mmCIF file as Biopython writes it, N, C-alpha, C and O atoms, coordinates in Angstrom:
data_model
#
loop_
_atom_site.group_PDB
_atom_site.id
_atom_site.type_symbol
_atom_site.label_atom_id
_atom_site.label_alt_id
_atom_site.label_comp_id
_atom_site.label_asym_id
_atom_site.label_entity_id
_atom_site.label_seq_id
_atom_site.pdbx_PDB_ins_code
_atom_site.Cartn_x
_atom_site.Cartn_y
_atom_site.Cartn_z
_atom_site.occupancy
_atom_site.B_iso_or_equiv
_atom_site.auth_seq_id
_atom_site.auth_asym_id
_atom_site.pdbx_PDB_model_num
ATOM 1   N N  . MET A ? 1  ? 26.600 -81.894  -8.446 1.0 0.0 1  A 1 
ATOM 2   C CA . MET A ? 1  ? 26.762 -83.352  -8.288 1.0 0.0 1  A 1 
ATOM 3   C C  . MET A ? 1  ? 27.489 -83.679  -6.975 1.0 0.0 1  A 1 
ATOM 4   O O  . MET A ? 1  ? 27.256 -84.734  -6.386 1.0 0.0 1  A 1 
ATOM 5   N N  . TRP A ? 2  ? 28.364 -82.783  -6.521 1.0 0.0 2  A 1 
ATOM 6   C CA . TRP A ? 2  ? 29.135 -83.043  -5.289 1.0 0.0 2  A 1 
ATOM 7   C C  . TRP A ? 2  ? 28.241 -83.152  -4.063 1.0 0.0 2  A 1 
ATOM 8   O O  . TRP A ? 2  ? 28.560 -83.872  -3.117 1.0 0.0 2  A 1 
ATOM 9   N N  . TRP A ? 3  ? 27.096 -82.420  -4.081 1.0 0.0 3  A 1 
ATOM 10  C CA . TRP A ? 3  ? 26.200 -82.459  -2.917 1.0 0.0 3  A 1 
ATOM 11  C C  . TRP A ? 3  ? 25.575 -83.835  -2.737 1.0 0.0 3  A 1 
ATOM 12  O O  . TRP A ? 3  ? 25.281 -84.247  -1.615 1.0 0.0 3  A 1 
ATOM 13  N N  . LEU A ? 4  ? 25.372 -84.552  -3.856 1.0 0.0 4  A 1 
ATOM 14  C CA . LEU A ? 4  ? 24.827 -85.910  -3.787 1.0 0.0 4  A 1 
ATOM 15  C C  . LEU A ? 4  ? 25.814 -86.837  -3.077 1.0 0.0 4  A 1 
ATOM 16  O O  . LEU A ? 4  ? 25.431 -87.663  -2.249 1.0 0.0 4  A 1 
ATOM 17  N N  . LEU A ? 5  ? 27.082 -86.681  -3.420 1.0 0.0 5  A 1 
ATOM 18  C CA . LEU A ? 5  ? 28.136 -87.471  -2.781 1.0 0.0 5  A 1 
ATOM 19  C C  . LEU A ? 5  ? 28.213 -87.148  -1.291 1.0 0.0 5  A 1 
ATOM 20  O O  . LEU A ? 5  ? 28.401 -88.037  -0.461 1.0 0.0 5  A 1 
ATOM 21  N N  . ARG A ? 6  ? 28.066 -85.875  -0.965 1.0 0.0 6  A 1 
ATOM 22  C CA . ARG A ? 6  ? 28.116 -85.436  0.429  1.0 0.0 6  A 1 
ATOM 23  C C  . ARG A ? 6  ? 26.963 -86.039  1.233  1.0 0.0 6  A 1 
ATOM 24  O O  . ARG A ? 6  ? 27.155 -86.473  2.369  1.0 0.0 6  A 1 
ATOM 25  N N  . ILE A ? 7  ? 25.764 -86.066  0.640  1.0 0.0 7  A 1 
ATOM 26  C CA . ILE A ? 7  ? 24.591 -86.661  1.300  1.0 0.0 7  A 1 
ATOM 27  C C  . ILE A ? 7  ? 24.823 -88.156  1.527  1.0 0.0 7  A 1 
ATOM 28  O O  . ILE A ? 7  ? 24.492 -88.679  2.591  1.0 0.0 7  A 1 
ATOM 29  N N  . MET A ? 8  ? 25.381 -88.833  0.546  1.0 0.0 8  A 1 
ATOM 30  C CA . MET A ? 8  ? 25.677 -90.261  0.679  1.0 0.0 8  A 1 
ATOM 31  C C  . MET A ? 8  ? 26.665 -90.515  1.801  1.0 0.0 8  A 1 
ATOM 32  O O  . MET A ? 8  ? 26.501 -91.459  2.573  1.0 0.0 8  A 1 
ATOM 33  N N  . VAL A ? 9  ? 27.697 -89.673  1.896  1.0 0.0 9  A 1 
ATOM 34  C CA . VAL A ? 9  ? 28.696 -89.812  2.961  1.0 0.0 9  A 1 
ATOM 35  C C  . VAL A ? 9  ? 28.045 -89.598  4.329  1.0 0.0 9  A 1 
ATOM 36  O O  . VAL A ? 9  ? 28.326 -90.333  5.276  1.0 0.0 9  A 1 
ATOM 37  N N  . LEU A ? 10 ? 27.178 -88.595  4.428  1.0 0.0 10 A 1 
ATOM 38  C CA . LEU A ? 10 ? 26.486 -88.330  5.693  1.0 0.0 10 A 1 
ATOM 39  C C  . LEU A ? 10 ? 25.603 -89.510  6.091  1.0 0.0 10 A 1 
ATOM 40  O O  . LEU A ? 10 ? 25.566 -89.885  7.263  1.0 0.0 10 A 1 
ATOM 41  N N  . ILE A ? 11 ? 24.895 -90.096  5.132  1.0 0.0 11 A 1 
ATOM 42  C CA . ILE A ? 11 ? 24.040 -91.265  5.412  1.0 0.0 11 A 1 
ATOM 43  C C  . ILE A ? 11 ? 24.893 -92.440  5.871  1.0 0.0 11 A 1 
ATOM 44  O O  . ILE A ? 11 ? 24.530 -93.133  6.822  1.0 0.0 11 A 1 
ATOM 45  N N  . LEU A ? 12 ? 26.017 -92.673  5.211  1.0 0.0 12 A 1 
ATOM 46  C CA . LEU A ? 12 ? 26.910 -93.774  5.590  1.0 0.0 12 A 1 
ATOM 47  C C  . LEU A ? 12 ? 27.453 -93.567  7.005  1.0 0.0 12 A 1 
ATOM 48  O O  . LEU A ? 12 ? 27.520 -94.512  7.791  1.0 0.0 12 A 1 
ATOM 49  N N  . MET A ? 13 ? 27.841 -92.331  7.328  1.0 0.0 13 A 1 
ATOM 50  C CA . MET A ? 13 ? 28.339 -92.031  8.676  1.0 0.0 13 A 1 
ATOM 51  C C  . MET A ? 13 ? 27.257 -92.270  9.716  1.0 0.0 13 A 1 
ATOM 52  O O  . MET A ? 13 ? 27.529 -92.824  10.781 1.0 0.0 13 A 1 
ATOM 53  N N  . TRP A ? 14 ? 26.024 -91.853  9.412  1.0 0.0 14 A 1 
ATOM 54  C CA . TRP A ? 14 ? 24.890 -92.041  10.331 1.0 0.0 14 A 1 
ATOM 55  C C  . TRP A ? 14 ? 24.645 -93.527  10.575 1.0 0.0 14 A 1 
ATOM 56  O O  . TRP A ? 14 ? 24.449 -93.940  11.718 1.0 0.0 14 A 1 
ATOM 57  N N  . LEU A ? 15 ? 24.653 -94.342  9.504  1.0 0.0 15 A 1 
ATOM 58  C CA . LEU A ? 15 ? 24.440 -95.785  9.641  1.0 0.0 15 A 1 
ATOM 59  C C  . LEU A ? 15 ? 25.571 -96.415  10.449 1.0 0.0 15 A 1 
ATOM 60  O O  . LEU A ? 15 ? 25.331 -97.293  11.277 1.0 0.0 15 A 1 
ATOM 61  N N  . TYR A ? 16 ? 26.800 -95.969  10.211 1.0 0.0 16 A 1 
ATOM 62  C CA . TYR A ? 16 ? 27.975 -96.476  10.919 1.0 0.0 16 A 1 
ATOM 63  C C  . TYR A ? 16 ? 27.869 -96.197  12.417 1.0 0.0 16 A 1 
ATOM 64  O O  . TYR A ? 16 ? 28.132 -97.071  13.243 1.0 0.0 16 A 1 
ATOM 65  N N  . LEU A ? 17 ? 27.478 -94.957  12.756 1.0 0.0 17 A 1 
ATOM 66  C CA . LEU A ? 17 ? 27.321 -94.583  14.162 1.0 0.0 17 A 1 
ATOM 67  C C  . LEU A ? 17 ? 26.184 -95.376  14.812 1.0 0.0 17 A 1 
ATOM 68  O O  . LEU A ? 17 ? 26.304 -95.795  15.963 1.0 0.0 17 A 1 
ATOM 69  N N  . LYS A ? 18 ? 25.091 -95.583  14.089 1.0 0.0 18 A 1 
ATOM 70  C CA . LYS A ? 18 ? 23.969 -96.358  14.613 1.0 0.0 18 A 1 
ATOM 71  C C  . LYS A ? 18 ? 24.386 -97.794  14.896 1.0 0.0 18 A 1 
ATOM 72  O O  . LYS A ? 18 ? 24.011 -98.364  15.922 1.0 0.0 18 A 1 
ATOM 73  N N  . ALA A ? 19 ? 25.165 -98.383  13.982 1.0 0.0 19 A 1 
ATOM 74  C CA . ALA A ? 19 ? 25.630 -99.762  14.156 1.0 0.0 19 A 1 
ATOM 75  C C  . ALA A ? 19 ? 26.535 -99.871  15.380 1.0 0.0 19 A 1 
ATOM 76  O O  . ALA A ? 19 ? 26.400 -100.806 16.169 1.0 0.0 19 A 1 
ATOM 77  N N  . ILE A ? 20 ? 27.469 -98.908  15.544 1.0 0.0 20 A 1 
ATOM 78  C CA . ILE A ? 20 ? 28.361 -98.903  16.701 1.0 0.0 20 A 1 
ATOM 79  C C  . ILE A ? 20 ? 27.552 -98.774  17.988 1.0 0.0 20 A 1 
ATOM 80  O O  . ILE A ? 20 ? 27.824 -99.469  18.967 1.0 0.0 20 A 1 
ATOM 81  N N  . PHE A ? 21 ? 26.559 -97.887  17.987 1.0 0.0 21 A 1 
ATOM 82  C CA . PHE A ? 21 ? 25.726 -97.682  19.174 1.0 0.0 21 A 1 
ATOM 83  C C  . PHE A ? 21 ? 24.955 -98.945  19.542 1.0 0.0 21 A 1 
ATOM 84  O O  . PHE A ? 21 ? 24.842 -99.283  20.720 1.0 0.0 21 A 1 
ATOM 85  N N  . MET A ? 22 ? 24.421 -99.649  18.533 1.0 0.0 22 A 1 
ATOM 86  C CA . MET A ? 22 ? 23.680 -100.891 18.783 1.0 0.0 22 A 1 
ATOM 87  C C  . MET A ? 22 ? 24.592 -101.951 19.379 1.0 0.0 22 A 1 
ATOM 88  O O  . MET A ? 22 ? 24.215 -102.614 20.345 1.0 0.0 22 A 1 
ATOM 89  N N  . VAL A ? 23 ? 25.778 -102.122 18.825 1.0 0.0 23 A 1 
ATOM 90  C CA . VAL A ? 23 ? 26.743 -103.105 19.337 1.0 0.0 23 A 1 
ATOM 91  C C  . VAL A ? 23 ? 27.139 -102.742 20.770 1.0 0.0 23 A 1 
ATOM 92  O O  . VAL A ? 23 ? 27.214 -103.614 21.635 1.0 0.0 23 A 1 
ATOM 93  N N  . PHE A ? 24 ? 27.392 -101.460 21.016 1.0 0.0 24 A 1 
ATOM 94  C CA . PHE A ? 24 ? 27.787 -100.988 22.333 1.0 0.0 24 A 1 
ATOM 95  C C  . PHE A ? 24 ? 26.694 -101.251 23.362 1.0 0.0 24 A 1 
ATOM 96  O O  . PHE A ? 24 ? 26.988 -101.684 24.476 1.0 0.0 24 A 1 
ATOM 97  N N  . SER A ? 25 ? 25.431 -100.996 23.004 1.0 0.0 25 A 1 
ATOM 98  C CA . SER A ? 25 ? 24.322 -101.216 23.939 1.0 0.0 25 A 1 
ATOM 99  C C  . SER A ? 25 ? 24.146 -102.702 24.249 1.0 0.0 25 A 1 
ATOM 100 O O  . SER A ? 25 ? 23.832 -103.062 25.384 1.0 0.0 25 A 1 
ATOM 101 N N  . VAL A ? 26 ? 24.345 -103.569 23.252 1.0 0.0 26 A 1 
ATOM 102 C CA . VAL A ? 26 ? 24.242 -105.020 23.473 1.0 0.0 26 A 1 
ATOM 103 C C  . VAL A ? 26 ? 25.341 -105.478 24.436 1.0 0.0 26 A 1 
ATOM 104 O O  . VAL A ? 26 ? 25.074 -106.248 25.358 1.0 0.0 26 A 1 
ATOM 105 N N  . ILE A ? 27 ? 26.571 -105.008 24.227 1.0 0.0 27 A 1 
ATOM 106 C CA . ILE A ? 27 ? 27.689 -105.358 25.108 1.0 0.0 27 A 1 
ATOM 107 C C  . ILE A ? 27 ? 27.422 -104.845 26.518 1.0 0.0 27 A 1 
ATOM 108 O O  . ILE A ? 27 ? 27.670 -105.549 27.497 1.0 0.0 27 A 1 
ATOM 109 N N  . LEU A ? 28 ? 26.919 -103.626 26.619 1.0 0.0 28 A 1 
ATOM 110 C CA . LEU A ? 28 ? 26.622 -103.035 27.918 1.0 0.0 28 A 1 
ATOM 111 C C  . LEU A ? 28 ? 25.568 -103.858 28.657 1.0 0.0 28 A 1 
ATOM 112 O O  . LEU A ? 28 ? 25.703 -104.092 29.858 1.0 0.0 28 A 1 
ATOM 113 N N  . LYS A ? 29 ? 24.523 -104.299 27.960 1.0 0.0 29 A 1 
ATOM 114 C CA . LYS A ? 29 ? 23.485 -105.138 28.579 1.0 0.0 29 A 1 
ATOM 115 C C  . LYS A ? 29 ? 24.083 -106.441 29.096 1.0 0.0 29 A 1 
ATOM 116 O O  . LYS A ? 29 ? 23.766 -106.870 30.206 1.0 0.0 29 A 1 
ATOM 117 N N  . LYS A ? 30 ? 24.944 -107.071 28.305 1.0 0.0 30 A 1 
ATOM 118 C CA . LYS A ? 30 ? 25.576 -108.326 28.720 1.0 0.0 30 A 1 
ATOM 119 C C  . LYS A ? 30 ? 26.442 -108.107 29.951 1.0 0.0 30 A 1 
ATOM 120 O O  . LYS A ? 30 ? 26.449 -108.939 30.858 1.0 0.0 30 A 1 
ATOM 121 N N  . VAL A ? 31 ? 27.171 -106.999 29.993 1.0 0.0 31 A 1 
ATOM 122 C CA . VAL A ? 31 ? 28.028 -106.687 31.139 1.0 0.0 31 A 1 
ATOM 123 C C  . VAL A ? 31 ? 27.178 -106.474 32.393 1.0 0.0 31 A 1 
ATOM 124 O O  . VAL A ? 31 ? 27.515 -106.971 33.468 1.0 0.0 31 A 1 
ATOM 125 N N  . ILE A ? 32 ? 26.077 -105.734 32.252 1.0 0.0 32 A 1 
ATOM 126 C CA . ILE A ? 32 ? 25.190 -105.475 33.390 1.0 0.0 32 A 1 
ATOM 127 C C  . ILE A ? 32 ? 24.561 -106.775 33.890 1.0 0.0 32 A 1 
ATOM 128 O O  . ILE A ? 32 ? 24.510 -107.013 35.096 1.0 0.0 32 A 1 
ATOM 129 N N  . ILE A ? 33 ? 24.087 -107.610 32.979 1.0 0.0 33 A 1 
ATOM 130 C CA . ILE A ? 33 ? 23.484 -108.896 33.353 1.0 0.0 33 A 1 
ATOM 131 C C  . ILE A ? 33 ? 24.534 -109.785 34.028 1.0 0.0 33 A 1 
ATOM 132 O O  . ILE A ? 33 ? 24.252 -110.459 35.019 1.0 0.0 33 A 1 
ATOM 133 N N  . GLY A ? 34 ? 25.749 -109.770 33.470 1.0 0.0 34 A 1 
ATOM 134 C CA . GLY A ? 34 ? 26.836 -110.567 34.051 1.0 0.0 34 A 1 
ATOM 135 C C  . GLY A ? 34 ? 27.198 -110.085 35.445 1.0 0.0 34 A 1 
ATOM 136 O O  . GLY A ? 34 ? 27.485 -110.893 36.328 1.0 0.0 34 A 1 
ATOM 137 N N  . ALA A ? 35 ? 27.187 -108.773 35.649 1.0 0.0 35 A 1 
ATOM 138 C CA . ALA A ? 35 ? 27.516 -108.206 36.959 1.0 0.0 35 A 1 
ATOM 139 C C  . ALA A ? 35 ? 26.421 -108.533 37.982 1.0 0.0 35 A 1 
ATOM 140 O O  . ALA A ? 35 ? 26.716 -108.793 39.148 1.0 0.0 35 A 1 
ATOM 141 N N  . LEU A ? 36 ? 25.154 -108.517 37.540 1.0 0.0 36 A 1 
ATOM 142 C CA . LEU A ? 36 ? 24.041 -108.806 38.450 1.0 0.0 36 A 1 
ATOM 143 C C  . LEU A ? 36 ? 24.001 -110.280 38.838 1.0 0.0 36 A 1 
ATOM 144 O O  . LEU A ? 36 ? 23.561 -110.618 39.937 1.0 0.0 36 A 1 
ATOM 145 N N  . SER A ? 37 ? 24.455 -111.157 37.948 1.0 0.0 37 A 1 
ATOM 146 C CA . SER A ? 37 ? 24.395 -112.596 38.232 1.0 0.0 37 A 1 
ATOM 147 C C  . SER A ? 37 ? 25.441 -113.029 39.276 1.0 0.0 37 A 1 
ATOM 148 O O  . SER A ? 37 ? 25.299 -114.093 39.879 1.0 0.0 37 A 1 
ATOM 149 N N  . PHE A ? 38 ? 26.472 -112.230 39.492 1.0 0.0 38 A 1 
ATOM 150 C CA . PHE A ? 38 ? 27.510 -112.584 40.471 1.0 0.0 38 A 1 
ATOM 151 C C  . PHE A ? 38 ? 27.083 -112.289 41.897 1.0 0.0 38 A 1 
ATOM 152 O O  . PHE A ? 38 ? 27.846 -112.532 42.832 1.0 0.0 38 A 1 
#
């Protein structure tokens, strides 16, 4: 039963990292666009 919990934790970590990466890429795009507009 513990392996099921471990798989769930791994999936949650993967989703968390994906969400952080998406937010980071959006911020990076805004920074690049802002830098180009100056």
